[in-house]
C-alpha positions in Angstrom: -0.4 0.1 0.1 1.1 3.8 -1.1 2.6 5.6 2.4 1.8 9.5 1.9 1.9 12.5 3.7 0.0 15.7 3.7 -0.3 19.1 5.7 -3.3 20.4 7.4 -3.9 24.4 7.6 -7.2 25.8 7.4 -7.6 28.3 4.4 -8.5 30.8 6.7 -5.0 30.6 8.4 -3.1 31.5 5.2 -1.2 34.8 5.2 -2.7 37.1 2.9 -3.2 41.0 2.6 -6.9 41.3 3.5 -7.5 40.3 7.3 -8.1 36.4 6.6 -6.3 33.6 4.4 -8.1 33.1 1.1 -8.0 31.9 -2.4 -4.9 34.8 -3.5 -1.8 34.0 -4.4 -0.6 33.1 -1.1 -2.3 29.7 -1.5 -1.0 28.9 -5.0 2.4 29.9 -3.3 1.4 27.3 -0.5 0.6 24.6 -2.6 4.1 24.9 -4.5 5.5 24.4 -1.4 3.6 21.7 -0.4 5.2 20.1 -4.0 8.3 21.4 -3.1 8.3 19.3 0.2 6.7 15.6 -1.6 3.5 16.3 0.1 0.4 14.4 -1.6 -2.8 16.1 0.6 -3.5 19.7 1.6 -6.1 19.0 4.3 -8.3 22.0 5.1 -11.3 22.8 7.1 -14.8 23.3 6.2 -15.4 25.8 3.6 -18.8 27.2 4.4 -20.1 31.0 5.7 -19.5 31.0 8.9 -22.2 32.6 12.0 -22.0 33.4 15.6 -18.7 32.2 17.1 -17.1 31.9 13.6 -16.7 28.4 13.4 -16.5 26.2 10.2 -18.8 24.0 11.7 -21.4 26.1 12.5 -22.2 27.2 8.9 -25.3 28.8 7.5 -25.2 26.3 4.5 -23.6 22.7 3.9 -23.1 24.1 -0.2 -22.4 27.5 0.1 -18.7 28.8 0.3 -17.4 31.4 2.5 -17.2 34.7 0.8 -14.4 35.6 2.9 -12.2 33.3 1.1 -12.7 35.4 -2.1 -9.7 36.7 -3.3 -10.2 40.9 -3.6 -6.8 40.5 -5.5 -8.7 38.8 -8.5 -11.5 41.3 -8.1 -9.2 44.3 -8.5 -7.7 42.6 -11.6 -11.4 42.1 -13.2 -12.4 46.0 -12.6 -14.5 45.1 -9.8 -12.8 46.8 -7.0 -9.7 49.5 -6.7 -6.2 48.5 -5.0 -7.4 51.7 -3.1 -10.5 50.8 -1.4 -9.5 47.3 -0.4 -6.4 48.7 1.4 -8.5 51.7 2.8 -10.4 49.3 4.9 -9.3 48.6 8.9 -8.4 44.8 8.7 -7.0 44.9 11.9 -3.1 45.1 13.6 -2.0 41.8 13.8 -1.0 39.8 11.0 -1.0 36.5 12.7 -4.9 36.8 13.9 -8.3 37.1 12.4 -10.3 39.9 13.6 -13.9 39.1 12.2 -15.7 42.0 13.7 -13.6 44.0 11.3 -14.0 41.4 8.2 -17.9 41.8 8.7 -17.7 45.2 8.7 -15.5 45.6 6.1 -15.5 42.8 3.8 -19.3 42.6 2.9 -19.1 46.2 1.6 -16.4 45.7 -0.7 -18.0 42.8 -2.0 -21.3 44.3 -2.5 -19.2 47.4 -4.6 -18.3 44.6 -6.7 -21.4 43.5 -7.0 -23.1 46.8 -8.0 -20.5 47.4 -11.0 -21.0 43.9 -12.5 -23.0 43.4 -15.4 -24.6 40.0 -13.1 -27.9 39.9 -15.5 -26.1 40.2 -18.4 -23.0 37.8 -17.8 -23.7 34.2 -19.3 -21.5 32.5 -16.9 -23.2 33.9 -13.6 -26.5 32.6 -15.3 -25.1 29.7 -16.3 -24.0 28.8 -12.5 -27.2 29.8 -10.9 -29.3 27.5 -13.0 -26.7 24.6 -12.6 -27.3 24.9 -8.9 -30.4 26.1 -8.3 -31.3 23.5 -6.3 -29.6 24.5 -3.0 -28.7 28.2 -4.2 -32.4 29.5 -3.9 -32.9 28.5 -0.9 -29.7 29.9 0.5 -29.8 33.0 -1.5 -33.5 33.5 -0.2 -32.8 32.8 3.5 -29.6 35.2 3.5 -31.7 37.9 1.8 -34.3 37.4 4.5 -31.5 37.0 7.5 -30.7 40.6 6.4 -34.1 41.8 6.2 -34.6 40.7 9.9 -31.4 41.9 11.5 -29.4 38.5 11.2 -32.1 37.0 13.5 -32.4 32.9 13.4 -35.1 32.1 10.5 -36.9 30.4 14.0 -37.9 34.0 14.9 -39.2 34.7 11.6 -42.8 35.4 10.7 -44.9 32.0 11.0 -45.5 32.2 7.3 -41.6 32.5 6.5 -40.8 30.1 9.4 -43.3 27.8 8.1 -42.4 28.8 4.4 -45.9 29.3 3.2 -46.0 29.3 -0.5 -47.5 32.7 -1.3 -45.1 34.3 1.3 -42.4 32.6 -0.3 -42.9 33.6 -3.9 -43.3 37.5 -2.7 -40.2 37.0 -1.2 -38.3 35.7 -4.0 -39.7 38.3 -6.1 -39.3 41.8 -3.9 -35.8 40.3 -2.6 -34.3 39.2 -6.0 -31.5 41.5 -6.5 -30.1 40.7 -2.9 -30.6 36.8 -4.0 -28.7 37.7 -6.9 -26.1 39.5 -4.5 -25.5 36.5 -2.9 -25.4 34.1 -5.7 -22.9 36.3 -7.2 -20.7 35.3 -3.8 -20.9 31.9 -4.7 -20.3 32.3 -8.1 -16.6 33.6 -7.4 -16.2 31.5 -4.5 -16.7 28.4 -7.0 -15.1 29.9 -9.7 -11.5 30.9 -7.6 -11.8 27.8 -5.7 -11.9 25.7 -8.4 -8.9 27.3 -10.2 -6.9 26.6 -7.1 -7.8 23.0 -6.7 -7.4 22.6 -10.7 -4.0 24.1 -10.1 -3.0 21.8 -6.5 -4.2 18.6 -8.4 -2.0 19.3 -11.2 0.8 19.6 -8.7 0.0 16.2 -7.3 -1.6 17.4 -4.5 -5.2 16.3 -3.0 -7.6 18.3 -1.2 -8.8 16.3 1.9 -12.3 18.2 2.7 -13.9 18.1 6.5 -17.8 17.7 6.5 -19.3 18.0 9.9 -22.0 15.5 10.6 -24.5 17.5 11.2 -26.0 21.3 9.8 -26.2 24.1 12.3 -29.7 25.0 13.4 -29.8 28.6 11.8 -28.9 27.4 8.3 -30.8 27.4 4.7 -30.7 23.4 5.2 -32.9 23.1 8.2 -34.8 25.5 7.4 -35.6 24.6 3.6 -36.1 20.6 4.7 -37.5 20.5 7.7 -39.3 17.1 7.5 -35.5 15.5 7.5 -35.2 16.9 11.0 -36.3 16.5 14.5 -38.6 19.6 14.7 -41.9 20.1 15.8 -45.0 21.3 13.6 -44.0 24.6 14.1 -40.2 23.6 13.1 -38.7 24.1 16.4 -36.3 21.5 17.5 -37.6 18.4 19.4 -33.8 17.6 20.5 -30.3 18.7 19.5 -27.1 17.3 19.5 -24.1 17.0 21.5 -21.6 14.5 23.5 -22.4 13.2 27.0 -20.1 14.2 30.3 -16.4 12.5 30.3 -13.5 13.2 31.6 -12.6 16.4 30.2 -16.1 17.6 30.6 -18.5 17.0 33.8 -21.4 18.3 31.8 -20.8 17.0 28.3 -20.6 18.8 24.7 -24.1 20.7 24.2 -23.6 21.2 20.3 -27.1 22.5 19.5 -27.4 21.2 15.7 -30.5 20.0 14.5 -31.2 15.8 14.8 -31.7 13.8 11.5 -35.0 11.9 11.1 -33.3 9.2 9.9 -36.1 7.2 9.1 -37.3 9.9 6.4 -34.1 10.0 5.2 -34.1 6.1 4.6 -37.2 6.4 3.2 -36.0 8.8 0.4 -33.3 6.8 -0.1 -30.8 9.0 1.4 -31.0 11.6 -1.2 -30.2 14.3 0.7 -27.1 12.9 2.1 -25.7 11.5 -1.5 -26.3 14.8 -3.0 -24.3 16.5 0.1 -21.6 13.8 -0.3 -21.4 14.0 -4.3 -21.3 18.0 -4.2 -18.3 17.6 -1.4 -16.5 15.4 -4.0 -17.0 18.4 -6.8 -15.0 20.3 -3.5 -12.8 18.1 -2.2 -10.7 14.8 -3.6 -10.8 13.5 0.0 -13.9 14.0 2.4 -12.8 13.2 6.2 -16.2 12.6 7.9 -16.6 14.4 11.3 -18.1 12.9 14.3 -18.3 9.3 12.5 -19.7 7.4 15.6 -23.0 9.5 15.0 -23.7 7.1 12.4 -23.5 4.1 14.8 -25.4 5.7 17.5 -25.9 9.6 18.3 -26.2 11.3 21.4 -29.8 13.1 22.0 -30.5 15.9 24.2 -34.0 17.6 25.2 -34.1 20.9 23.0 -34.4 22.8 26.4 -31.5 21.3 28.4 -29.0 23.9 29.7 -26.4 21.1 29.5 -25.7 17.5 27.8 -26.0 15.8 31.2 -29.9 14.9 30.5 -29.6 13.3 27.0 -29.3 9.6 25.6 -28.0 7.3 22.9 -30.2 6.5 19.7 -29.4 4.3 17.0 -28.0 5.8 13.7 -28.3 4.9 10.2 -25.1 2.7 10.0 -23.4 0.8 7.1 -26.8 1.2 4.8 -26.6 4.8 4.5 -23.0 4.5 3.2 -23.9 1.2 1.4 -26.7 3.5 -0.9 -24.4 6.2 -1.2 -21.7 4.1 -2.8 -24.5 2.4 -5.1 -25.0 6.3 -6.2 -21.5 8.0 -6.4 -19.3 4.8 -6.9 -16.0 4.3 -4.9 -14.8 7.5 -3.3 -11.9 8.3 -0.8 -12.8 8.9 2.9 -11.8 9.5 6.5 -13.8 8.3 9.2 -13.4 10.4 11.8 -13.4 8.3 14.7 -12.0 9.6 17.8 -13.3 10.4 21.1 -15.6 7.2 22.9 -15.2 4.4 20.4 -17.7 1.0 20.9 -16.9 -1.9 19.3 -19.9 -1.0 17.3 -18.6 1.8 15.9 -14.9 0.1 15.5 -17.2 -2.8 13.2 -19.0 0.1 11.3 -15.9 1.9 10.0 -13.8 -1.7 9.3 -17.0 -2.7 7.2 -17.2 0.6 5.8 -13.1 0.0 4.6 -12.5 3.6 5.1 -9.5 4.3 7.3 -10.1 5.7 10.8 -8.1 8.5 12.7 -4.9 7.9 15.0 -3.7 11.4 17.2 -0.4 11.0 18.6 -1.6 13.4 21.6 -3.9 10.6 23.1 -1.2 7.5 23.0 0.9 8.9 26.4 -2.5 9.6 28.8 -1.0 7.9 32.1 -4.3 6.8 32.7 -3.7 4.1 30.1 -1.8 1.2 31.3 1.1 -0.4 29.6 1.4 -0.6 25.6 -2.2 -1.7 25.1 -3.8 1.8 23.5 -4.8 2.4 20.4 -3.1 5.4 19.9 0.2 4.5 20.3 2.0 3.8 16.6 3.4 0.1 16.9 -0.4 -0.7 17.1 -1.6 1.4 14.3 -3.7 -0.4 10.8 -2.5 0.0 8.1 -5.6 1.7 6.9 -5.6 4.6 9.0 -4.4 8.4 8.7 -1.9 9.4 11.6 -2.1 13.3 13.0 0.1 14.9 15.4 -3.0 16.5 16.7 -6.1 18.2 14.3 -7.2 21.1 14.7 -9.2 21.1 18.0 -5.6 20.1 19.8 -2.9 21.6 21.7 -0.1 22.0 19.3 2.2 19.0 20.0 4.6 21.8 22.0 2.1 22.9 23.8 0.6 20.0 24.5 3.9 18.8 25.8 4.5 21.7 27.8 0.7 21.1 29.2 1.0 16.8 30.2 2.0 15.6 33.9 5.5 14.8 34.4 5.0 11.3 34.1 3.5 11.5 31.0 6.3 13.8 29.7 8.9 10.6 30.9 6.1 7.9 29.5 6.5 10.2 25.6 10.1 10.2 25.7 10.7 7.0 26.8 8.2 5.9 23.9 10.5 8.1 21.5 13.7 6.6 23.1 14.6 10.4 23.3 15.5 11.5 26.7 17.9 14.8 26.0 16.5 16.6 23.2 14.9 20.3 24.6 11.3 20.6 24.7 11.4 23.4 22.6 13.1 21.7 19.7 11.0 17.9 20.8 8.1 18.8 18.4 10.1 17.1 15.3 10.8 14.0 17.4 7.1 13.8 17.5 6.7 14.6 13.7 9.5 12.0 12.9 7.3 9.4 15.3 4.1 9.8 13.4 6.1 9.7 9.8 7.5 6.7 10.4 4.6 4.9 11.6 2.7 2.0 9.6 -0.2 4.2 8.8 -0.7 4.7 5.4 -1.7 8.3 5.1 0.3 11.0 7.9 -1.0 14.4 8.4 0.6 16.9 10.4 -0.7 20.5 11.5 2.0 23.0 10.1 2.1 24.7 13.3 3.7 21.3 14.5 7.1 21.5 12.0 7.1 25.3 12.7 7.1 23.9 16.9 4.5 26.7 17.8 3.1 26.9 21.3 -0.6 26.7 21.9 -0.8 30.8 20.8 -0.8 29.1 17.6 -3.8 27.2 18.4 -6.8 26.9 16.4 -9.6 26.0 18.3 -10.5 24.9 22.5 -13.8 22.9 22.0 -16.6 24.4 23.9 -15.4 27.6 24.0 -16.2 30.6 21.9 -14.8 34.0 20.9 -11.0 33.3 20.8 -11.2 30.2 17.9 -10.7 30.4 14.3 -7.8 33.3 14.2 -4.9 31.7 14.3 -2.5 32.7 10.7 0.9 32.3 9.6 3.2 35.0 8.8 4.4 35.6 5.6 7.8 33.9 5.1 7.1 31.7 8.3 7.3 28.7 6.2 10.5 29.7 5.2 13.2 27.5 3.1 15.0 25.6 6.1 11.2 24.3 7.1 10.4 23.1 3.4 13.6 21.3 3.1 13.2 19.5 6.8 9.8 18.5 5.7 11.0 16.7 2.3 13.9 15.5 4.3 11.5 13.5 6.7 8.9 12.8 3.7 11.9 10.8 1.7 13.7 9.3 4.5 10.2 7.8 5.6 9.2 6.5 2.2 5.9 9.2 1.9 7.4 11.2 -1.3 5.0 12.2 -3.7 6.3 10.7 -7.2 4.3 13.7 -8.9 5.9 16.2 -6.8 9.0 18.0 -7.6 12.2 15.8 -8.0 14.2 16.1 -4.7 17.6 17.3 -4.3 20.3 14.8 -4.2 21.9 16.4 -1.2 19.8 17.4 1.5 20.4 20.5 4.1 19.6 18.2 7.2 22.2 15.2 5.9 19.3 12.7 5.3 
């Protein structure tokens, strides 16, 4: 089985000129760096438009793209914006952090200005895009136009005739809000246009995109509003139960996510068509799909909608393998990564194995002092070949931050496993990356922060917290020549070099 590796870096974490990583020249430069370092994959987080809290896992649509990722430079090249207009906006004072308040205040006015200068009604490519994507785009654009009309309020707080999608009220809104809907459609047109070009560039360099699909959609989303019968809602389209996780060693009250739960009986009766369409669309955007919270397809945690914590929830049966069999029949064989982390039961393991998908192994989970001996599934000598190893994910500490935060006995356990007792703590990150890279796992994906040895100031997300997440960005030049060379050395040494990428120089800087 071919051994491969890649790097995890959200699009928003790329360096760029206007406040957030996007599909600008810096994204193409990062692809070039991946190819130069012999990588096979670029793993990103969900690309959807974000709502309150800025989480890509709480999006206004499972199909739409985030307008923040549209390259303003390209709009300048098209004559829709000027450089002076973009540079006049306040994007914040920290190049390594995103200020979402300023983005909201400044990015959308510029995008509206670009739309106003366009000839969208006469652009045949835009009109064709709208026709091809009408099955999701019309609901999404109307949803966003109505949110603007109601000052951003959730659709569950809209007037009854719109909350329940009465035919006459919906038709009247479509006519009245035609131009506002066109604005949101135009943003999606530019998003797809730019992303498709970037993805094609990456594929041409031998780099495949791993995209992330959350198991759930947001309650305040076009998906839930437009398809209420597919979710556990009452006659007034208000949630009966919501998603989350039970209490555990990390949280005494569990996690209350608040996403609506699926009516799996209705999905089954429709041949899982909504899910098949969702997956099919994902494979237009990505080459490999990582399905978040995979255990929820085996059993999912149901919490009463009026609960304040996750304590009173209970487990219910999910669709199991049947859903994925239906998807395979409709779409053919596709590459999937099952995010099987957390509390994993034997039935979850069987589901992953029966589907044939690689599961995930996170190195930071391997040295918990509560686990005895060498039996942990997360210790590299126990990995199955059909798995994907990470030092950590976007939800974890950086490897340097993690090592500094664990107990002394856990640090000792990790050093004993590494057989490395002398490397200073500030340089130990590469020893852990090396451990992951030389494991049996067929795929190895490393967050870029762990190659750079950054501490927890570069952490992407702390689960169950709001206000400080999804902000970290690479600084220009931070991925320097030595870092790229180090990644390449390690990739070649452990047999993960991408043969389609650039040839590796005969002599390496680090002597590999």
